[in-house]
PDB file of N, CA, C and O in Angstrom:
ATOM      1  N   MET A   1     110.802  80.665  98.505  1.00  0.00           N
ATOM      2  CA  MET A   1     111.223  81.471  97.435  1.00  0.00           C
ATOM      3  C   MET A   1     110.035  82.140  96.788  1.00  0.00           C
ATOM      4  O   MET A   1     110.095  83.307  96.400  1.00  0.00           O
ATOM      5  N   ASP A   2     108.929  81.373  96.671  1.00  0.00           N
ATOM      6  CA  ASP A   2     107.724  81.953  96.091  1.00  0.00           C
ATOM      7  C   ASP A   2     107.195  83.058  96.924  1.00  0.00           C
ATOM      8  O   ASP A   2     106.729  84.081  96.423  1.00  0.00           O
ATOM      9  N   TYR A   3     107.275  82.834  98.274  1.00  0.00           N
ATOM     10  CA  TYR A   3     106.757  83.891  99.223  1.00  0.00           C
ATOM     11  C   TYR A   3     107.597  85.144  99.043  1.00  0.00           C
ATOM     12  O   TYR A   3     107.031  86.234  98.955  1.00  0.00           O
ATOM     13  N   VAL A   4     108.893  85.045  98.985  1.00  0.00           N
ATOM     14  CA  VAL A   4     109.746  86.204  98.875  1.00  0.00           C
ATOM     15  C   VAL A   4     109.454  86.930  97.588  1.00  0.00           C
ATOM     16  O   VAL A   4     109.462  88.161  97.562  1.00  0.00           O
ATOM     17  N   TYR A   5     109.194  86.199  96.513  1.00  0.00           N
ATOM     18  CA  TYR A   5     108.894  86.802  95.209  1.00  0.00           C
ATOM     19  C   TYR A   5     107.584  87.609  95.315  1.00  0.00           C
ATOM     20  O   TYR A   5     107.526  88.738  94.827  1.00  0.00           O
ATOM     21  N   LYS A   6     106.534  87.050  95.946  1.00  0.00           N
ATOM     22  CA  LYS A   6     105.298  87.695  96.140  1.00  0.00           C
ATOM     23  C   LYS A   6     105.435  89.013  96.930  1.00  0.00           C
ATOM     24  O   LYS A   6     104.845  90.034  96.578  1.00  0.00           O
ATOM     25  N   VAL A   7     106.240  88.950  98.017  1.00  0.00           N
ATOM     26  CA  VAL A   7     106.453  90.178  98.873  1.00  0.00           C
ATOM     27  C   VAL A   7     107.167  91.242  98.007  1.00  0.00           C
ATOM     28  O   VAL A   7     106.795  92.413  98.085  1.00  0.00           O
ATOM     29  N   LYS A   8     108.117  90.903  97.234  1.00  0.00           N
ATOM     30  CA  LYS A   8     108.794  91.847  96.378  1.00  0.00           C
ATOM     31  C   LYS A   8     107.864  92.471  95.404  1.00  0.00           C
ATOM     32  O   LYS A   8     107.919  93.689  95.235  1.00  0.00           O
ATOM     33  N   VAL A   9     107.027  91.751  94.759  1.00  0.00           N
ATOM     34  CA  VAL A   9     106.070  92.219  93.781  1.00  0.00           C
ATOM     35  C   VAL A   9     105.058  93.156  94.421  1.00  0.00           C
ATOM     36  O   VAL A   9     104.715  94.196  93.860  1.00  0.00           O
ATOM     37  N   VAL A  10     104.581  92.772  95.612  1.00  0.00           N
ATOM     38  CA  VAL A  10     103.598  93.552  96.315  1.00  0.00           C
ATOM     39  C   VAL A  10     104.233  94.912  96.752  1.00  0.00           C
ATOM     40  O   VAL A  10     103.630  95.968  96.564  1.00  0.00           O
ATOM     41  N   SER A  11     105.432  94.863  97.324  1.00  0.00           N
ATOM     42  CA  SER A  11     106.079  96.077  97.748  1.00  0.00           C
ATOM     43  C   SER A  11     106.442  96.999  96.618  1.00  0.00           C
ATOM     44  O   SER A  11     106.423  98.223  96.748  1.00  0.00           O
ATOM     45  N   ALA A  12     106.769  96.393  95.525  1.00  0.00           N
ATOM     46  CA  ALA A  12     107.097  97.215  94.305  1.00  0.00           C
ATOM     47  C   ALA A  12     105.853  97.882  93.770  1.00  0.00           C
ATOM     48  O   ALA A  12     105.906  99.030  93.329  1.00  0.00           O
ATOM     49  N   ALA A  13     104.735  97.183  93.801  1.00  0.00           N
ATOM     50  CA  ALA A  13     103.494  97.710  93.387  1.00  0.00           C
ATOM     51  C   ALA A  13     102.975  98.863  94.265  1.00  0.00           C
ATOM     52  O   ALA A  13     102.393  99.848  93.810  1.00  0.00           O
ATOM     53  N   LEU A  14     103.235  98.653  95.531  1.00  0.00           N
ATOM     54  CA  LEU A  14     102.845  99.678  96.531  1.00  0.00           C
ATOM     55  C   LEU A  14     103.651 100.926  96.344  1.00  0.00           C
ATOM     56  O   LEU A  14     103.134 102.043  96.351  1.00  0.00           O
ATOM     57  N   THR A  15     104.963 100.703  96.173  1.00  0.00           N
ATOM     58  CA  THR A  15     105.867 101.844  95.974  1.00  0.00           C
ATOM     59  C   THR A  15     105.469 102.636  94.724  1.00  0.00           C
ATOM     60  O   THR A  15     105.397 103.865  94.742  1.00  0.00           O
ATOM     61  N   TYR A  16     105.213 101.897  93.641  1.00  0.00           N
ATOM     62  CA  TYR A  16     104.838 102.550  92.419  1.00  0.00           C
ATOM     63  C   TYR A  16     103.531 103.349  92.558  1.00  0.00           C
ATOM     64  O   TYR A  16     103.427 104.473  92.065  1.00  0.00           O
ATOM     65  N   THR A  17     102.554 102.764  93.225  1.00  0.00           N
ATOM     66  CA  THR A  17     101.240 103.405  93.448  1.00  0.00           C
ATOM     67  C   THR A  17     101.409 104.642  94.246  1.00  0.00           C
ATOM     68  O   THR A  17     100.831 105.671  93.897  1.00  0.00           O
ATOM     69  N   ILE A  18     102.232 104.602  95.387  1.00  0.00           N
ATOM     70  CA  ILE A  18     102.465 105.743  96.242  1.00  0.00           C
ATOM     71  C   ILE A  18     103.157 106.800  95.441  1.00  0.00           C
ATOM     72  O   ILE A  18     102.831 107.979  95.581  1.00  0.00           O
ATOM     73  N   ASP A  19     104.127 106.424  94.578  1.00  0.00           N
ATOM     74  CA  ASP A  19     104.821 107.464  93.813  1.00  0.00           C
ATOM     75  C   ASP A  19     103.910 108.182  92.877  1.00  0.00           C
ATOM     76  O   ASP A  19     103.977 109.404  92.739  1.00  0.00           O
ATOM     77  N   ARG A  20     103.019 107.399  92.203  1.00  0.00           N
ATOM     78  CA  ARG A  20     102.095 107.950  91.250  1.00  0.00           C
ATOM     79  C   ARG A  20     101.145 108.892  91.974  1.00  0.00           C
ATOM     80  O   ARG A  20     100.847 109.985  91.492  1.00  0.00           O
ATOM     81  N   PHE A  21     100.664 108.446  93.163  1.00  0.00           N
ATOM     82  CA  PHE A  21      99.741 109.258  93.963  1.00  0.00           C
ATOM     83  C   PHE A  21     100.373 110.553  94.365  1.00  0.00           C
ATOM     84  O   PHE A  21      99.745 111.611  94.331  1.00  0.00           O
ATOM     85  N   THR A  22     101.691 110.457  94.769  1.00  0.00           N
ATOM     86  CA  THR A  22     102.404 111.670  95.208  1.00  0.00           C
ATOM     87  C   THR A  22     102.503 112.640  94.085  1.00  0.00           C
ATOM     88  O   THR A  22     102.214 113.820  94.283  1.00  0.00           O
ATOM     89  N   VAL A  23     102.895 112.219  92.912  1.00  0.00           N
ATOM     90  CA  VAL A  23     103.000 113.011  91.721  1.00  0.00           C
ATOM     91  C   VAL A  23     101.645 113.710  91.411  1.00  0.00           C
ATOM     92  O   VAL A  23     101.591 114.910  91.142  1.00  0.00           O
ATOM     93  N   LEU A  24     100.571 112.913  91.460  1.00  0.00           N
ATOM     94  CA  LEU A  24      99.224 113.428  91.219  1.00  0.00           C
ATOM     95  C   LEU A  24      98.856 114.507  92.233  1.00  0.00           C
ATOM     96  O   LEU A  24      98.367 115.573  91.860  1.00  0.00           O
ATOM     97  N   VAL A  25      99.084 114.240  93.468  1.00  0.00           N
ATOM     98  CA  VAL A  25      98.789 115.272  94.520  1.00  0.00           C
ATOM     99  C   VAL A  25      99.615 116.550  94.291  1.00  0.00           C
ATOM    100  O   VAL A  25      99.102 117.664  94.396  1.00  0.00           O
ATOM    101  N   GLU A  26     100.959 116.353  93.963  1.00  0.00           N
ATOM    102  CA  GLU A  26     101.757 117.564  93.764  1.00  0.00           C
ATOM    103  C   GLU A  26     101.272 118.348  92.529  1.00  0.00           C
ATOM    104  O   GLU A  26     101.348 119.576  92.531  1.00  0.00           O
ATOM    105  N   ASP A  27     100.789 117.692  91.504  1.00  0.00           N
ATOM    106  CA  ASP A  27     100.283 118.384  90.322  1.00  0.00           C
ATOM    107  C   ASP A  27      99.056 119.172  90.730  1.00  0.00           C
ATOM    108  O   ASP A  27      98.881 120.321  90.324  1.00  0.00           O
ATOM    109  N   VAL A  28      98.214 118.558  91.528  1.00  0.00           N
ATOM    110  CA  VAL A  28      96.965 119.241  91.947  1.00  0.00           C
ATOM    111  C   VAL A  28      97.315 120.482  92.798  1.00  0.00           C
ATOM    112  O   VAL A  28      96.720 121.547  92.637  1.00  0.00           O
ATOM    113  N   ILE A  29      98.312 120.311  93.721  1.00  0.00           N
ATOM    114  CA  ILE A  29      98.696 121.408  94.573  1.00  0.00           C
ATOM    115  C   ILE A  29      99.250 122.551  93.764  1.00  0.00           C
ATOM    116  O   ILE A  29      98.886 123.707  93.978  1.00  0.00           O
ATOM    117  N   ILE A  30     100.141 122.232  92.822  1.00  0.00           N
ATOM    118  CA  ILE A  30     100.826 123.236  92.019  1.00  0.00           C
ATOM    119  C   ILE A  30      99.769 123.992  91.203  1.00  0.00           C
ATOM    120  O   ILE A  30      99.786 125.222  91.155  1.00  0.00           O
ATOM    121  N   SER A  31      98.836 123.246  90.553  1.00  0.00           N
ATOM    122  CA  SER A  31      97.905 123.845  89.722  1.00  0.00           C
ATOM    123  C   SER A  31      96.913 124.731  90.506  1.00  0.00           C
ATOM    124  O   SER A  31      96.428 125.730  89.975  1.00  0.00           O
ATOM    125  N   SER A  32      96.622 124.378  91.725  1.00  0.00           N
ATOM    126  CA  SER A  32      95.738 125.216  92.555  1.00  0.00           C
ATOM    127  C   SER A  32      96.444 126.309  93.291  1.00  0.00           C
ATOM    128  O   SER A  32      95.804 127.141  93.934  1.00  0.00           O
ATOM    129  N   GLY A  33      97.819 126.328  93.210  1.00  0.00           N
ATOM    130  CA  GLY A  33      98.614 127.422  93.751  1.00  0.00           C
ATOM    131  C   GLY A  33      98.825 127.349  95.264  1.00  0.00           C
ATOM    132  O   GLY A  33      99.191 128.356  95.869  1.00  0.00           O
ATOM    133  N   ILE A  34      98.607 126.192  95.894  1.00  0.00           N
ATOM    134  CA  ILE A  34      98.866 126.052  97.299  1.00  0.00           C
ATOM    135  C   ILE A  34     100.350 125.782  97.519  1.00  0.00           C
ATOM    136  O   ILE A  34     101.035 125.134  96.727  1.00  0.00           O
ATOM    137  N   ASN A  35     100.805 126.332  98.666  1.00  0.00           N
ATOM    138  CA  ASN A  35     102.253 126.122  99.020  1.00  0.00           C
ATOM    139  C   ASN A  35     102.367 124.626  99.416  1.00  0.00           C
ATOM    140  O   ASN A  35     101.714 124.170 100.354  1.00  0.00           O
ATOM    141  N   ALA A  36     103.221 123.874  98.668  1.00  0.00           N
ATOM    142  CA  ALA A  36     103.376 122.454  98.827  1.00  0.00           C
ATOM    143  C   ALA A  36     103.929 122.109 100.209  1.00  0.00           C
ATOM    144  O   ALA A  36     103.433 121.189 100.860  1.00  0.00           O
ATOM    145  N   GLU A  37     104.944 122.833 100.657  1.00  0.00           N
ATOM    146  CA  GLU A  37     105.526 122.532 101.918  1.00  0.00           C
ATOM    147  C   GLU A  37     104.498 122.619 103.034  1.00  0.00           C
ATOM    148  O   GLU A  37     104.437 121.731 103.883  1.00  0.00           O
ATOM    149  N   TYR A  38     103.710 123.648 103.048  1.00  0.00           N
ATOM    150  CA  TYR A  38     102.697 123.782 104.043  1.00  0.00           C
ATOM    151  C   TYR A  38     101.646 122.659 103.990  1.00  0.00           C
ATOM    152  O   TYR A  38     101.206 122.124 105.008  1.00  0.00           O
ATOM    153  N   PHE A  39     101.287 122.349 102.784  1.00  0.00           N
ATOM    154  CA  PHE A  39     100.272 121.253 102.595  1.00  0.00           C
ATOM    155  C   PHE A  39     100.807 119.925 103.181  1.00  0.00           C
ATOM    156  O   PHE A  39     100.111 119.226 103.917  1.00  0.00           O
ATOM    157  N   PHE A  40     102.072 119.604 102.824  1.00  0.00           N
ATOM    158  CA  PHE A  40     102.586 118.288 103.260  1.00  0.00           C
ATOM    159  C   PHE A  40     102.804 118.319 104.779  1.00  0.00           C
ATOM    160  O   PHE A  40     102.623 117.286 105.423  1.00  0.00           O
ATOM    161  N   PHE A  41     103.179 119.442 105.374  1.00  0.00           N
ATOM    162  CA  PHE A  41     103.241 119.545 106.822  1.00  0.00           C
ATOM    163  C   PHE A  41     101.901 119.300 107.480  1.00  0.00           C
ATOM    164  O   PHE A  41     101.760 118.546 108.443  1.00  0.00           O
ATOM    165  N   PHE A  42     100.934 119.977 106.911  1.00  0.00           N
ATOM    166  CA  PHE A  42      99.513 119.832 107.377  1.00  0.00           C
ATOM    167  C   PHE A  42      99.073 118.350 107.250  1.00  0.00           C
ATOM    168  O   PHE A  42      98.499 117.778 108.176  1.00  0.00           O
ATOM    169  N   PHE A  43      99.360 117.753 106.084  1.00  0.00           N
ATOM    170  CA  PHE A  43      98.943 116.411 105.818  1.00  0.00           C
ATOM    171  C   PHE A  43      99.557 115.399 106.820  1.00  0.00           C
ATOM    172  O   PHE A  43      98.847 114.583 107.407  1.00  0.00           O
ATOM    173  N   PHE A  44     100.854 115.474 106.991  1.00  0.00           N
ATOM    174  CA  PHE A  44     101.545 114.543 107.821  1.00  0.00           C
ATOM    175  C   PHE A  44     101.215 114.773 109.354  1.00  0.00           C
ATOM    176  O   PHE A  44     101.208 113.852 110.171  1.00  0.00           O
ATOM    177  N   PHE A  45     100.952 116.048 109.650  1.00  0.00           N
ATOM    178  CA  PHE A  45     100.665 116.353 111.035  1.00  0.00           C
ATOM    179  C   PHE A  45      99.320 115.782 111.467  1.00  0.00           C
ATOM    180  O   PHE A  45      99.171 115.348 112.609  1.00  0.00           O
ATOM    181  N   PHE A  46      98.347 115.779 110.571  1.00  0.00           N
ATOM    182  CA  PHE A  46      97.042 115.319 110.950  1.00  0.00           C
ATOM    183  C   PHE A  46      96.747 113.871 110.560  1.00  0.00           C
ATOM    184  O   PHE A  46      95.786 113.259 111.027  1.00  0.00           O
ATOM    185  N   PHE A  47      97.647 113.325 109.649  1.00  0.00           N
ATOM    186  CA  PHE A  47      97.447 111.854 109.328  1.00  0.00           C
ATOM    187  C   PHE A  47      98.745 111.122 109.566  1.00  0.00           C
ATOM    188  O   PHE A  47      98.815 109.909 109.369  1.00  0.00           O
TER     189      PHE A  47
END
């Protein structure tokens, strides 16, 4: 049970971090005027 709890906490923290990072990246893209769809296609294509 303790192991399951730790896995849930870690996955929740990762999800939160990724969500925050995505919002941050989107803000940077929007403020610099780059087309977001093109950027994400480029990002996922090369990484």
